[in-house]
C-alpha positions, 0 to 999 in steps of 0.5 A, a space after each residue: 817847570 812842571 805843570 800842576 794839575 791839582 790846583 787848577 782842577 780843584 779850582 775849576 770843580 769848586 767854580 763849577 759847583 758855584 756856577 751851577 748854584 748860581 745858575 739855579 738861584 739866579 733864575 728864580 728856582 729853576 735850572 737854566 743851562 745858559 746862565 750855567 754855561 756863562 758862569 762855568 765858562 769863565 771858570 774853565 778859561 781861568 783853569 786853562 790859563 793857569 794850567 798852560 802857565 804851569 802855576 797852581 791857583 792854590 798856595 802861591 804864598 807857600 811857594 814864594 816862601 820856599 823859593 825866597 827864604 827871609 834874609 836873617 835865616 841862616 843857611 842850612 846846615 850851618 851855625 849862627 849867622 855872623 856879621 851885622 845884627 839881622 833886621 829881624 832880630 832887632 824887630 823881635 827885641 822891639 816887639 818884646 819891649 812893646 809886649 812887656 809895656 803892653 802887659 804892664 798897662 793891662 796889669 795896671 788896669 786890671 789892679 785898678 779894677 780889682 781895687 774898685 770891685 764891689 762884686 765878690 764874684 768879680 774880685 774872685 775872678 780877677 784874683 784867679 786870673 792874676 794867679 794864672 798869669 803870675 801877678 801876685 798880691 803883696 800883703 806886708 803886715 808883720 814884715 819890717 818896713 822897707 822904703 824900697 819895697 813899702 810905701 808908708 801911709 801912716 804910723 802908729 805908736 809902737 806897743 814896745 821896742 820889738 814893734 819899732 819899724 814893723 808894719 802894723 797893717 797893709 792899707 792897700 795891697 800891692 802887687 808883683 808881676 812875675 816878681 817885679 813890683 807893679 805896685 807898692 803896698 801902702 802900709 801903716 808902720 809901728 813908730 817908737 822914739 827912735 824910728 821914722 817911717 
């Protein structure tokens, strides 16, 4: 085991500086060597003990990580770990599922806020934020009605046979999050004799 002078020395210097400041401020603005000596003594004793023990005051966590790698890390120079699924990977899957759930809740909350935004500036800000994170509005006007993608809110008489089953207008815009439907658009569908929405 090698002695590392850097950690105890830096700790002692910082402690001495703090002790000097304490000596000035504790004595009402004047310098008192007795207060400095008492404060500096404990700092020097701690540094001496750390030096004698061969330990550095700084970065004990980094040393511990280097000496004890995580149990799920593969040995250096080898391929993937075989055997049971490491606990760390199970935790990563659970964390990813929780992150997806949390994201969905946040996106749905922001959509709820967007629906109620009375300020054009707030609505524009939310729309810009949606675009940055992959949340896109779905306006289905003019598309063929698909109950798996659209929610029929009402119907209106078709202007002709070609309009049957086509969405006349979107009553409430839907949203997708990275291609996954978060909220189905609520639509008004043209309905003729043979089509029911």
